[in-house]
Every structure is written in structure tokens, then in C-alpha cells.
N, C-alpha and C positions, 0 to 999 in steps of 0.2 A: 504494500500500500504506500503510495507516494505521500510525502509529508509537505504540507504547505504552512508557511508562517505568514500571518496577517498582522501588519503593523499599522494600526489605525486608531486615532484618538476619539473619533465620533462613534458613540456606542451603537446607535441605530444601524449605521452603515456596516460597522464591524460585525454585528450579530447577523445581519442579512447575508453578508459574504460568507461567514462561517457556516450558516445553515445551507446555503447553496453548495458549498464545497463538501460538506459532510453527506448530503444527499447524493453527491456524485462519487461517493466512496473514497474521498481523500481523508487522510489523517490531518487534523488542523490544530495548530497552536496559535496564540495571539499575544500581542503586546500593545499596551495603551499609549506608548510614546516611543520616540526614537532611541533613547537611552536604554529603555527596557528591551527594545527590539534587538539592539546589539548583543546584549547579554543572552537573550533567548536564542539568537542565531548560533552562538558558540555552544550553547547547551543542547539545543534541539537538533542542530545540523539538518535543516530542511532541504528538500529537493528544489524548492522554489520559494521566493519571497514576494508578497504583495505589500507595497508600502505607500502610505499617503505622503504627500509632499509637505503640506502645512501642518506642523505638529509642534507642541510645546517642548521645551528642553533641547531637543535635537530634531531638526527637520529632516525630510527625506533625502535631500542632497547630502547632508552630513552623514546619514546612515550609509548611503551608497559609498561615499568617500572612505569611511572607516572600514567597511567590508572589503573594498578593493585593496586596501593596504595590507590585509591579512591573507596570506596564501591559502589558509584553510577555508576561507569564505569567499575569496575573490571570484571563483568560478560558478557560484550559485546563481541560476537565472533570477533576474530582478525585474519586476514590473511595477511601475509607478501607478498609483491611484491618485488622480488629481481633479479638482474642480476648475483648475486654471486652464483655460483653452487657448491662451496666447501662444503663438508659434514659438516665440523666443524662449519661453519657460520650458516648453516641451523639448525644444532642441537642446537646451542646456542639459536636461536629464539624459538624453540619448548620447550626447558628447561625453558625459561623465562615465558612460558604460552601461546604462540601463538597457535591457533587452527589449522592452516594450512599455506602453503606457495605456491606461484606461481612463477616459475622461468621464467624470460623473455628470449625469446619471448614466449607468451602463446596464444592459440587460443580462439576464442569466446566461444565455448562449454566448454572448460577447465575452463574458468573463471566462467561461469554460473553454471556449475556443482559443483564447489567448494563452491560457495555462497549458492546454494540451499541445499547442504549437511549440511553446518553449521547451516543454519536457521532451518532446520528440526530437527537437534539435539537439538537446543535451545528450540524449541517448545515441544520436548519430555521431556526435563528437567522440563519445566514449568508444564506439565501434571503430572509428577512424584511428583513435589512439592505439587500440589493441593491434590493429593491422600494421601500424607504424612500427611497433615494437618487433613484430615478426620480420618486417622488411629490414629493420635495423640489424637484426641478427644475421640476415643474409648478406647485408652490405659489408659487415665487419669480416665475415668469413671470406668474402670475395675481394675485400680491400679495394672497393670501388672509389673510396675517397670522399672528400668534402662536398663535391656537388651533390652526391646522393644523400649525404647527411642533411644538407640544406633542404632537399626535397622532402625528407622524412619529417623534419622539424616543421616545415610549412603545413604539413597535413595535420599536425597536432592541434594547434589553436591559432586563430588569427583574429585581429581586431583592427578596426579603422579608427585612426586619429585624424580629426579634422584639422584644417590649417589653423595654426596658432594654439592648438590644444597641447597641454603639457603631458608628456609621457611619464616623466618622473622629476621630482624636485631634488635640489641639492640638500643633503642631509637624510633623505629617505634611505631605508635599508633595502639593499638589492635582494630580490626574491627569485631572480632568474636573469636570463639574457634575452634580448629581442633580435630577431632577424628581420631586416627590412625587406619586404616583398615588392613594394612599389612606393614611389614618392621620396621625400627627403626629410631628415630630422637633423636639427642643429643642437649642439650642446654648448651652454654658456656658463661661465663662472664669474661671480661677482667679486671684484677686487675690493681691498680695504677702503679705497677712496671712492667707492661707489660706481666705478666704471665697469662695463661688461666686456669680457673677453671671450670670443668664440673659440672653444677648444676643439671643435670638430664638426664636420658635416657627414652624415651617413646616408648613403643612397641604397638602391636595390642590391641585395646580396651582401650587405655589410652587417656585421654583428654589433649591436649596441650594448655596452655594459660589460664587455668581456674582461677588461682589466679590473673592474670593481668586483666582479663575481669571483675572480681568482684570489683577490686580496681579502675578501670577507669584510670589507669596510663599507660605510655608507657612501652613497653617491657624492662626489665632490663637485658636481656640476648639475645644471638643470637641462633636461632634454625637451625640446619643443618641435612640433611638426612644422616644417617650412611650407608644406603644401599638404593636401589630403594624402595620407600615408597609410598603407596597409602593412601591418607587422604580424609576425607570429611569435609566440612566447615559449621559451624552453625553461622549465622550473629548475631552480638551483639544485634540488635534491637529485634529480635525474642527471643533471649536468655533472655533478661531482662523481656520481656512480659511473657515468660514461668515461670520464677521464681516468678513473682508477682501474676500470676493467679492460680498457682498450688503449694501450700505449700508442698505437699507430694514429688513432684519432686525436689523442692528447697532443701528439707532436704537431699535428696540423693546426690546432688551436694555438699552441705556443709560437708557431711560425707567424700566424696572424698577429698575435700580440707583439712579437718582436718588430714587425713592420709598423704597427701603431706607435711603438716607443720611438722608432727611428723618425717617423713623421713628426712626433712631438718635439724631438731634439732639433730637427730642422726648423720648425716653427719658432722655437726659442732663440735659435741662432739668428734668424731673420729679424726678430723683434729687437735683439740686442745690438746688431751690427749694421743692419741695412737702413738706408735712408727711407723717408716716408714714401717717396715716389716708387722706389724699388719694392718696398713691402706691399704697397697697394697693387703694383703690377704683378708680383708673384702670387698674391692672393687671387687675383682675377685668373691668372694662368692655371692655378691649382683647381679652381672651380671648373674651368674648361676641360682639364684632364680627367676630372672625376664625374663628368656628366655622360649621358648616353651618346654612343657613336652616331655620327650623322648630323648632330645639332650644331649650328654655327653661332649660337648666341646663348647667353645665360640670363637668368632673372634673379636679381638680388637687390634688396633695399640698401640705401646708403648706410642705415644704422647697422645692418648685419655685416656689410663690407668693412665698416669701421671697426666693429668688434673682432672680425677675422684678422684684420691687419694691425690691430692694436693702436688705433689712432682715433681722432675725433671725427664725427660725421661731417662737420664743416670742412675739415681738411680733405676728406674724401671727395666732397662735392667740388672743391676747388681743383684738386688734382685730376679728377675725371674731366673737368672742363679743359684743363691743360692738355690732357691726352687727346681729347677730341680736336682741339685746335691744331695739334701737331699731326693730325691724320692717323693716329694710332688706333683709335677706337671709334665706334659709332654708338650713340646712346639715345634711347627713347624711354624716358621715365626710368623704370628699374631694369630695362632690358639693355644688355651690353653686347657688343659684337666687336671682336678684334679684327681690324682691317689690315694690319701689318704684323703678322705673328713673329716673323724673324726679328724685326727691329724691336718689337715689344719684349720678346724674351731675352734679348741681348742688351737691354737697357742698363746703362752704367749705374753703379751705386753712388 
């Protein structure tokens, strides 16, 4: 029997929902507010959560945020119950990771269909996870390498992060690593003087959080989607077991990590010894090298380019204008195109 947790402060609505679910042969528990709901989730371990948005003590957004931070509760299907019909409020809930929402008043079949749909999707994910483990054993025996490993991880769990949505915050504990399937993610670190420094840009087939997951420390930067980005998640527990059991795969991850360390060293050397013009030029060139083949332009804001090159956005604007006047680049808003790659790459320091 599937277990449903209902988090709702309105007594009448809560009792009506419980009655409908029990008649449909679900096992039901309830909480009267968000704080109680968090405690009940850990104790009850439901198969699905129905949660109101506007509640005392802790609202639905807070409940979802805290559940997503806990690896034991992050994957529980979560449906918002809300009387708020504004598109912006509903979008906020979905961007935070909610699986669905029900706008009050809703009918009996609407409620049951939403629950059944989410439970079926969860069962499908579990089946895919089991198949992935079998394929992983085959991959290791055949030593087919990292491309096959990426394909297996991609089958386990995926999530869409909308543009400007935060993937993780600086100081959060890492619960696994992400593989970028499509889109781009930037990582930013806040300096003591309040300036932001971009520590990396991750594109399709890049692993996010590899260095942190191996060190078992909290994230030292904040990751944000530069555009709509699809990622899949590989939990820390399985990742640790993977490295311990299969040295050949561990070697591949260590090789990836060594490349990242070398890139960081290069970035630090550029910040320390290169002129502003050279730093901005190198940052633009690195963006071109790391984008998809066949594209002749990049899209990046002045603020992000300043954070990547370790300078001020005003300096970036002035330098880009100089590059344009010199015939080195073409720029339209945030779109940049290199007109003279040879001269641009050989720019003197």
C-alpha cells in the first residue's frame, strides 16, 4: 500500500483529501504545518507528499527546500496544493523541484490522477535505475570507459534547471555529483571584498562537483544555470562505492580532476600576471573553445565576463569597445563573435 503524506493547515481541506485518499486504498498520514511536515517526512518516509503553499511557521516553499537538501527525502515526489493561481507563484514551485501542483478547488479524479501519474513515474525511474546497475556491471567487465559510464548515469535521474536557477549554494554539503546533459552552468565564488569571481563554466558532458565530492567538504562556490540546463545526479554513496570497487573507472575520474586542477592553475596565473586586455581576450577564447562545434559566436553578459576575467564590468565594456574598434570582434548586446582569431589569440600582454 502506497503511503501519502498530506501537509495542510486548513482542517476542512485536509480531512477531505485524507478521506478521498483512504477510499482509494492509500495509507495516509498528515501534518498541520510545514515544520511538522518535515518531521513527519523523516519518520513516515512517504511515497508521495501533498503540501499546501501558504502555511504558518514554515510555508510550502520552505518545506520543499529543506526536503531537497536531505538525500533521504530529496527524491520523494512532491505536489503543491495551492489557492494561488498566479503563473509566477506556480512557476516558482516547479523551478524549486516540485513535480506537480493542484490549484484549489480541485476534484476527486484530478487529485487521484495527479498522484497516480507521479507514482508511476517514480516506479519507472526505479526500473531504469535497476537496469542501469546491470548495464554498469557489463560496462566494467568490458572496460568500455567513461562515455558508457556517462550514458548509464544519465539514465538514473535527470532534472531541468531553468536559466538563473541555483543548482547549489556555497556552503551546502555535497550529496553527489551532476553530469550536465545539455545547457551550461557557471560556478561563482564571493571574495572578501564582495566581488564575484567565476570559477568555472560547465557544458554538456562535464561533471559538476567532482573535486568537492572527493574532498568531502562543503561547496566552496555557488552553481547557477546560465541557460535552461538538463542534468543528471549521481549520489555520493554510489559514487564512493564505484571508485572503491573499480580502479579503472576511478582512474578516469582522477584524470578528469587533474585536468580541472590544471585549468584552475592556468586561470590563477592569468589573473596574477596578465594585463586586463589579455585576461578578457583569453576568457573570450576559452568560452569559444568550450562551446559546441560549428558555432561562431558566444553569448555572455558583461557581468559574467567580468567575473570570469577577474575585473570590473565597466572595464569589460570599455575593453570590448576597444576590441570592436580594432576589428577584432563583433558584438551585438551579449553576443560576441571573433573576427580575427589569429590576431586575437596572439594579443600581447
